[in-house]
C-alpha positions in Angstrom: 1.9 -27.6 -9.3 0.1 -25.0 -11.8 0.8 -24.3 -15.1 0.4 -20.8 -14.5 3.2 -20.9 -12.4 5.4 -22.5 -15.4 4.2 -19.6 -17.8 5.3 -17.0 -15.3 8.9 -18.6 -15.6 8.5 -19.5 -11.6 9.1 -23.5 -11.9 12.2 -22.9 -11.1 13.4 -20.7 -8.7 16.2 -20.0 -7.0 18.1 -16.7 -6.6 16.2 -13.8 -4.9 18.6 -10.9 -5.9 17.8 -9.2 -10.1 19.3 -6.3 -11.5 20.0 -5.1 -15.1 21.9 -8.8 -16.1 18.8 -10.5 -14.7 18.9 -12.7 -11.7 22.2 -12.8 -9.8 23.5 -15.8 -8.4 22.8 -15.4 -4.5 23.8 -17.2 -1.1 22.1 -16.8 1.3 19.4 -18.7 3.1 16.7 -20.5 1.2 13.2 -19.6 2.6 9.9 -21.4 0.8 6.5 -19.4 0.1 3.4 -21.4 1.2 0.4 -21.5 0.1 -1.7 -20.2 3.0 -4.9 -22.8 1.7 -3.4 -25.7 2.0 0.1 -25.3 4.2 1.9 -26.5 0.5 5.4 -25.0 -1.0 5.1 -23.1 -3.7 8.8 -22.0 -4.6 11.7 -21.6 -2.3 13.9 -18.2 -2.5 17.8 -18.5 -1.9 17.9 -14.9 0.1 20.2 -12.2 -1.3 22.9 -10.3 1.0 24.8 -7.5 1.3 27.6 -8.2 -1.8 24.1 -8.7 -4.0 22.9 -5.7 -2.8 25.7 -3.7 -3.3 25.6 -4.9 -6.9 22.7 -3.9 -7.4 23.1 -0.1 -6.3 25.9 -0.4 -8.4 23.3 -1.4 -11.3 20.7 0.7 -10.7 23.0 4.2 -10.4 24.5 2.9 -13.9 21.3 3.1 -14.9 19.9 6.1 -13.4 22.4 8.2 -15.1 20.7 7.1 -18.4 17.6 7.0 -17.7 17.1 10.6 -16.6 18.3 12.1 -19.6 15.5 10.1 -21.7 12.8 12.9 -22.0 10.0 12.1 -19.9 7.1 11.1 -22.3 9.4 8.6 -23.4 10.3 7.2 -19.9 6.2 7.4 -20.0 6.1 5.7 -23.6 8.0 2.4 -21.6 6.1 2.4 -18.5 3.2 2.4 -21.1 4.7 -1.4 -22.4 5.3 -2.5 -19.3 1.9 -2.0 -18.3 0.7 -3.9 -21.5 3.0 -6.4 -20.3 0.7 -6.6 -17.2 -2.1 -6.8 -18.5 -1.2 -9.7 -20.8 0.1 -11.6 -17.9 -3.1 -10.3 -16.1 -5.0 -14.0 -15.4 -1.7 -16.0 -14.5 -0.7 -13.0 -12.3 -3.6 -12.7 -10.6 -3.5 -16.0 -9.4 -0.2 -16.4 -8.0 -1.5 -13.2 -6.2 -4.6 -15.9 -4.4 -1.7 -18.9 -4.6 0.5 -17.3 -2.4 -1.3 -14.6 0.3 -4.8 -15.8 -0.3 -6.6 -13.5 -1.7 -10.0 -14.5 -3.2 -9.5 -14.6 -7.0 -11.3 -12.0 -7.8 -9.4 -9.5 -5.5 -6.1 -11.0 -6.9 -7.3 -9.7 -10.5 -7.9 -6.3 -8.6 -5.2 -5.8 -7.7 -3.0 -6.7 -10.8 -5.2 -4.4 -12.1 -4.3 -2.0 -9.9 -0.6 -2.3 -11.1 -2.2 -1.7 -15.0 -4.5 1.5 -14.0 -0.9 3.2 -12.3 1.1 2.2 -15.1 -2.1 4.2 -17.3 -1.9 7.1 -14.6 1.8 7.6 -15.0 1.5 7.5 -18.5 -0.2 10.7 -18.8 1.9 11.7 -15.8 5.0 11.8 -18.0 3.8 14.6 -20.0 2.8 16.7 -16.9 5.1 17.3 -14.9 4.7 20.4 -13.8 6.1 23.6 -12.5 5.2 26.8 -11.6 6.5 30.4 -12.6 6.6 33.5 -10.9 6.5 37.3 -11.3 9.7 38.6 -9.9 9.5 41.6 -7.8 13.1 43.0 -9.6 12.8 44.2 -13.3 13.7 42.2 -16.2 13.6 38.8 -14.3 11.9 35.7 -14.7 11.2 33.0 -12.1 10.3 29.3 -12.8 10.5 25.9 -10.8 10.8 22.6 -12.7 11.1 19.5 -10.8 14.4 16.7 -11.4 14.3 13.3 -10.4 16.0 11.8 -7.1 17.8 9.0 -7.6 17.6 5.7 -6.1 14.3 4.9 -4.7 14.1 1.8 -2.1 10.4 0.7 -2.0 9.6 -1.7 0.9 6.4 -4.0 0.4 4.2 -6.3 3.0 2.8 -9.2 2.1 -1.1 -8.2 1.5 0.0 -6.6 -1.4 2.8 -7.9 -3.1 2.2 -6.7 -6.3 0.1 -3.0 -6.5 2.0 -1.1 -3.7 5.3 -1.4 -5.5 3.6 -0.3 -8.8 1.9 2.2 -7.2 5.6 3.0 -6.5 7.5 2.2 -9.5 5.4 3.3 -12.0 5.5 7.2 -11.0 9.0 6.7 -9.5 10.0 5.6 -13.1 8.0 8.7 -15.2 9.7 11.3 -12.7 13.7 9.7 -14.2 14.1 8.0 -10.9 15.3 3.8 -10.8 14.1 1.8 -8.1 15.0 -0.8 -5.3 12.0 -3.4 -4.6 12.3 -5.2 -1.1 9.4 -7.6 -0.9 7.8 -9.4 1.9 9.7 -12.6 2.6 5.7 -14.0 2.8 5.0 -12.7 -0.2 8.5 -13.4 -2.5 7.3 -15.1 -5.8 4.3 -12.9 -6.8 7.5 -10.0 -6.1 9.9 -12.3 -9.0 7.3 -12.5 -11.0 6.2 -9.0 -11.5 9.9 -8.2 -11.5 10.3 -10.3 -14.4 7.4 -9.1 -16.7 8.8 -5.5 -16.6 12.2 -6.9 -16.9 11.9 -7.8 -20.1 10.3 -4.5 -21.2 13.1 -2.4 -19.8 15.8 -4.6 -20.7 14.8 -4.5 -24.8 15.1 -0.8 -24.4 18.5 -1.0 -22.2 17.2 0.1 -19.3 17.4 -3.6 -16.7 19.0 -2.0 -14.2 16.0 1.0 -13.7 14.3 -2.1 -11.7 15.7 -3.7 -9.5 14.6 -6.6 -6.9 16.3 -7.6 -3.8 14.5 -10.7 -2.2 16.8 -10.8 1.5 16.5 -10.5 5.4 15.6 -7.6 7.2 19.0 -7.4 9.4 20.9 -7.8 6.4 19.5 -6.1 3.8 16.6 -3.8 5.3 18.9 -2.1 7.6 21.6 -1.5 4.6 18.5 -0.2 2.4 17.2 2.8 4.5 20.8 3.7 6.6 22.0 4.2 2.9 22.9 7.7 1.7 23.2 6.5 -2.1 19.2 6.0 -2.1 17.7 9.7 -1.0 14.2 8.1 -0.3 12.6 5.1 1.2 9.0 4.0 0.3 7.9 1.8 3.0 4.7 -0.2 4.0 3.9 -1.6 6.6 3.0 -2.1 10.3 3.4 1.1 12.5 6.7 -0.6 14.2 8.0 -1.1 11.1 7.8 3.0 10.0 9.0 4.0 13.1 12.4 2.0 13.0 12.5 3.2 9.2 11.5 6.5 9.8 14.1 6.9 12.4 17.0 5.4 10.6 16.6 7.6 7.3 16.1 10.6 9.7 19.0 9.9 10.9 20.7 10.5 7.4 18.5 13.2 6.8 17.0 11.5 4.1 13.2 11.5 2.6 10.6 8.9 4.1 7.0 7.8 2.5 5.2 6.1 5.2 1.9 4.1 4.2 1.5 2.3 7.9 -1.7 0.5 9.7 -4.7 1.9 9.7 -7.9 1.1 12.4 -11.0 2.0 10.0 -14.3 3.2 11.5 -17.4 3.3 9.7 -20.0 5.5 11.2 -23.2 4.7 10.3 -26.1 7.3 11.0 -30.1 6.5 12.0 -31.0 8.2 8.4 -28.3 5.5 6.7 -29.1 3.8 3.9 -29.0 0.3 5.6 -28.6 -1.7 2.5 -25.5 -0.1 1.5 -24.1 0.2 4.5 -24.4 -4.2 5.0 -22.7 -4.4 1.9 -19.7 -2.4 2.8 -19.6 -2.7 6.0 -19.0 -6.8 4.7 -16.7 -6.1 2.4 -14.6 -3.7 4.3 -14.2 -6.0 7.3 -13.9 -9.5 5.6 -12.5 -8.4 2.2 -8.8 -9.6 1.8 -10.1 -11.7 5.2 -9.3 -8.2 7.3 -5.5 -8.4 6.1 -5.4 -4.8 4.3 -4.7 -1.6 6.0 -7.8 -0.1 5.3 -9.5 -3.1 6.3 -12.9 -1.7 8.9 -12.0 -2.8 12.6 -14.7 -0.7 13.9 -18.4 0.3 13.8 -19.9 2.9 14.9 -23.6 3.1 14.8 -26.4 5.3 16.0 -28.7 3.3 18.8 -31.6 3.7 16.8 -30.6 1.6 13.6 -27.6 -0.7 16.2 -29.9 -3.6 16.8 -31.3 -4.1 12.6 -28.2 -3.4 11.3 -26.3 -5.6 13.9 -28.6 -8.6 13.3 -28.6 -7.8 9.6 -24.3 -8.3 9.7 -24.5 -10.8 11.7 -27.0 -13.1 9.5 -24.6 -12.5 6.2 -21.3 -13.4 8.0 -23.5 -16.5 8.9 -23.4 -16.8 5.1 -19.9 -16.1 3.8 -18.2 -19.1 2.1 -15.0 -19.5 3.7 -12.3 -21.7 1.6 -10.1 -22.3 -1.2 -9.6 -18.8 -2.9 -8.9 -20.0 -6.1 -12.6 -22.1 -6.0 -15.5 -19.9 -7.3 -17.9 -18.6 -4.7 -15.8 -18.3 -2.0 -15.8 -14.7 -0.3 -13.1 -15.4 2.5 -9.6 -17.2 1.7 -6.8 -17.6 4.7 -4.5 -15.5 6.8 -1.1 -15.8 5.6 0.1 -18.2 7.8 -0.4 -19.6 11.3 1.3 -16.3 13.1 -1.6 -13.8 12.0 -4.3 -16.9 13.4 -2.4 -16.9 16.8 -3.4 -12.9 16.2 -6.5 -13.2 15.7 -7.2 -15.8 19.0 -5.4 -13.9 21.0 -7.6 -10.4 20.0 -11.0 -12.6 20.7 -10.0 -14.0 23.5 -8.6 -10.5 24.6 -12.1 -8.7 23.7 -14.2 -11.7 25.9 -12.1 -10.7 29.1 -12.9 -7.0 28.5 -16.8 -8.3 28.1 -17.6 -7.8 25.4 -19.8 -10.0 23.5 -19.0 -12.2 20.0 -21.8 -12.6 17.6 -20.3 -14.6 15.7 -17.3 -16.6 14.1 -14.4 -15.9 17.0 -12.9 -19.4 15.9 -10.4 -21.2 13.6 -11.8 -23.3 10.9 -10.6 -27.1 11.7 -8.7 -28.6 8.4 -5.1 -27.5 6.7 -4.7 -23.8 6.1 -5.1 -20.9 7.9 -8.7 -20.1 8.2 -10.7 -18.3 10.6 -14.4 -17.3 10.7 -15.1 -13.9 10.0 -15.9 -12.6 13.4 -18.1 -9.5 14.8 -18.2 -8.3 18.3 -19.6 -6.2 20.1 -19.2 -3.9 23.1 -20.7 -1.8 25.5 -17.6 0.1 25.8 -14.3 1.1 24.2 -11.9 -2.0 24.1 -8.2 -1.9 24.7 -7.7 -4.6 22.1 -9.9 -2.8 19.2 -6.9 -0.1 19.8 -4.6 -2.7 18.2 -4.7 -3.6 14.8 -5.7 -7.2 14.5 -4.9 -8.1 10.8 -7.7 -10.8 11.0 -11.9 -10.4 9.9 -13.0 -9.0 13.5 -15.4 -5.8 13.4 -16.4 -4.4 16.7 -19.1 -2.8 16.9 -20.1 0.5 19.1 -23.2 2.9 19.4 -23.5 6.0 20.1 -26.4 9.0 20.1 -24.5 12.2 19.4 -22.9 12.1 16.3 -20.2 14.3 17.7 -19.6 11.4 20.5 -19.3 8.8 16.8 -16.4 11.1 15.3 -14.4 11.6 18.6 -15.0 7.4 18.9 -13.5 7.2 15.5 -10.9 10.2 16.2 -9.6 8.2 19.2 -6.7 6.0 17.9 -3.6 6.1 17.6 -3.7 5.3 13.2 -5.4 7.8 10.6 -5.6 6.2 7.8 -9.4 5.4 6.3 -12.8 6.6 7.2 -16.3 6.7 6.2 -20.2 7.6 6.9 -23.0 6.4 5.7 -25.8 8.6 6.2 -28.4 10.4 3.8 -28.0 13.9 5.9 -26.3 16.7 3.6 -25.2 18.6 7.3 -24.2 15.1 9.1 -22.1 14.3 6.2 -20.2 17.9 5.6 -19.9 17.6 9.4 -17.8 14.5 8.8 -15.6 15.9 5.6 -15.5 18.9 8.2 -12.1 20.0 9.8 -13.5 19.0 13.2 -14.6 15.7 11.6 -12.7 12.9 10.4 -8.9 13.0 10.7 -8.0 10.3 8.7 -5.9 11.0 5.2 -9.1 9.0 3.8 -12.5 10.2 4.5 -15.5 8.6 2.6 -18.9 9.2 2.2 -21.4 5.9 1.0 -19.0 3.9 0.6 -16.4 1.6 2.9 -13.4 2.4 4.2 -11.4 -0.3 1.6 -10.9 0.0 -2.2 -9.4 3.3 -3.0 -8.9 4.4 -6.7 -5.3 5.2 -8.1 -6.6 8.9 -8.8 -7.0 10.1 -5.9 -3.6 10.6 -3.5 -3.8 7.3 -1.2 -2.2 7.9 2.9 -3.1 8.6 6.1 -2.1 10.6 8.6 -0.9 10.3 12.9 0.8 7.0 13.1 0.0 5.8 9.5 3.1 7.8 9.0 1.7 10.8 7.0 2.5 9.2 3.0 0.9 9.2 0.0 1.2 7.5 -3.0 -0.9 6.6 -6.4 -2.7 9.9 -7.8 -2.9 13.4 -7.5 0.4 15.5 -6.7 1.9 12.3 -5.0 4.8 12.3 -7.8 6.1 15.5 -5.8 7.6 12.8 -3.1 9.9 11.3 -6.0 11.4 14.3 -7.4 13.3 17.3 -6.1 12.3 20.9 -6.5 14.9 23.8 -7.9 13.2 27.5 -7.9 15.3 29.0 -10.8 15.9 32.5 -11.2 16.9 34.1 -14.3 18.5 37.9 -15.0 17.8 39.0 -18.9 18.9 42.4 -18.3 21.7 44.2 -17.8 21.8 45.5 -14.1 22.2 43.3 -11.4 19.5 44.9 -8.5 19.2 42.6 -5.2 15.9 41.2 -3.5 14.0 43.2 -0.5 16.1 46.3 -1.9 19.1 45.4 0.2 21.9 47.8 -1.7 25.5 46.6 -2.1 27.7 48.1 -4.7 31.0 47.7 -5.4 
């Protein structure tokens, strides 16, 4: 179909499990991955089951024993080489992301760049896994804390970021001394297979092939086994709130750890003194980028009544000029939704908004022809819409107006999710109010930039139904390690803490 598929080694794909020795033979049902722009089959994968899962866990456990003993900077060097391998395949891998999930080409390339960036970040981190030293209340005692790897980390990813979200987890976990088993979405298995092959080749050269394992399987056979497995101390799962609740309950029942990155229902507030040129560009990308299929997508726009008409008119004009089409074509800004099921959800949301009395200003319909394309849609709402409280993975923007900033912040915070948020204002006081403890309740709060497109240097994640997890930068690495407090007595007596006396 495309030369770059052959260069990535996926002209022939039949196995959905990969470990230290390469890809394992599988016996499960066959799942086809489709190009959402055309409906054509890209490749088919034979799914793995519980037998393959057990083999991969054994691979990973064996690899962990050696990997955790490797000094962290040495692990960082291997991660650096994996980053270089991804960099060498960036163009082809970016095209594959575009082909499989429908992102426009620059977004496909940008996703692979995220994986490269997090590898670079992890290399530096491998020399900065710091613990604290503390003063003891007892004479001739020293206290400090250190961090050790957890073990086997289970990573479950969604279709919309089929490459980068795994890398956020895997590269950080690897320098921390963990091993990683990846269960990708069945809607985007080919990108996962190609990504795994690229990184596996580097690991195999160092005799560490089992550090990263891959299993493409059903939720019932593989997903449930993984989240209930005590041998997997941490599950990092990205997906819907519904999925996150199931994962959280199962892992909590065995007293394991969860890192959950779930849904978002993100809002931008546009104050009366905002730079509308900036706002138009930020809202358009935030609401339409990845065809509205990001957890950080802008879904609600809360505009001061003084500028609402002007901003709405500019947005409608911009939307009507957005090029919708094959995401591999130059100039396309809006690709397809992932499949016809997503189109049906889009149509349901538009119909529900109309039924609630909202006005559809533009879009609102499927694009005729092959592929899962829809028109980017703006809905003007006179009141809070029930449908707008749901996260519809599609390019639908609901516009509200306000007069008082406190009311705008309250409306933004009124939804169940708490991932990303933004305000556009030239007012120092308005910005600080938005960023205060009484302001945005989201894990990400921005001023004069949109809700989408976070950098890897900061911790990424959200509150409330978004799950509370943090990935990527800052001190997110601590989620992948266990803390150990150490006290050393270098004296000849044994004083007890808190002045306790116990002489024998």
